[in-house]
Structures are given as structure tokens and as C-alpha cells.
N, C-alpha and C positions, 0 to 999 in steps of 0.2 A: 563404689561407683561415684563418679563425679556428678555434681549438680550442673544443670544447664545454665548458660550465661543469662544474666538479667536482661531481658529484652524490652523492658519498660522505659529505658533511657533513650531509645531511639525516637527521633522525631519523623513524622510522616512528610515526605518530600511533596512539593507542589507538583501537580500534574504538568507535563510538558505541553506546550502550545505548538503543535506541529501542523504545518499546512502541507498535506500530502497530495494536493492536486497536481502539481508539476511532476513529481516522481511517477505517480500513477499514469498520467497522460503520456509521459515519455516511455514508460514501460509498455504501455498499450501500443503505441506507435511502433516500437521496436519489435513486439511480438508479430504484428501484422507485416512489418517489413521482412522479417525472417520467414514468415509464411509465404509471401510473394517471392522471396529469393529461392525457396525450396520448391515452389510449385513447378517450375520447368523440369525438375529432376524427379518428378513423381514416379515415373516408371522405374527409374534406377533405384529409388528408395524402396519401392515395393519388392523389386528383385533381390535387394540386399537384406530385406526383413526390417527396414528402418522406416516404414511408412508412418509409424507413430510419431516421428519427429515432426512431420507435416501437420498432423492433427494436434500435437502438443502446442505448436505455435498458434494455430487457430483458436484453440481453447484459451491460451494465455491472453490473446487479443480480446476474445469474448468476455472473459472474466474481468479484464481491464475495463471494458465498456460497462459492465455491471457495477464495478467499483467506483468509477468516476463520478456518477451522480451522488453516490454516498459521500465521497470526499467533498464534493461541492456543498452539499447540505451541511456537513460538519463545519466547513469553513464559514458558511453563513451563520450557523448557530453560535460559533465561537465569536464572530465579529459582533453579533447582536448581544451576546452576553457580556462582552467587554464594554460595549457602549452603554449598557444598563447598569454596569457595576459602579458602585460609589468610588469616588476618587480616594486614593490612599492618603492617609494623613501626612502632612508635612512636618518635618522636624527632625 
């Protein structure tokens, strides 16, 4: 049986500083636009057994509205953390 590779040589990568506000906002808007686009076809969707499409779009928009304040708080915390962090040494 072979021995597992030595994993102690790996360095831990720095966390990514990602600002997710715009992607979440754009996705939320797109989910609501899709809901509004499907709304006139509600009866046809029900008849075809695809009414879930309409409610999936509404749920996507609702979840985006829940996620947007979380992204805004994360952005504010990241900015505050960067402002309070000591400057990196020069050299």
C-alpha cells in the first residue's frame, strides 16, 4: 500500500476579496424580469404542467432580495477591515 503524499508543504492561500453586490443585484433583477415575462403565460404554463417555472422565478428574485443586504454588509465589513489593517511593509 502506498503512503499518502505529504500535505504539510502546502501554503494556505489568502482569502479572495470578492464584491458580490453587483452579481447578486443583477441576478435578482433578471429573476424578476423572467417572472414578469412569464406572468402573461400563466394559464398556458398551468395547462402544460410548467407552472413551477413562474414560481421558481419569483423565488429566485425573493432569495436575491434576501441575499442583497447580506452582500452589502459583507462589503462594508471588508472595507472597514481594509481601512483598519496595518499597511504592508515596504521593501
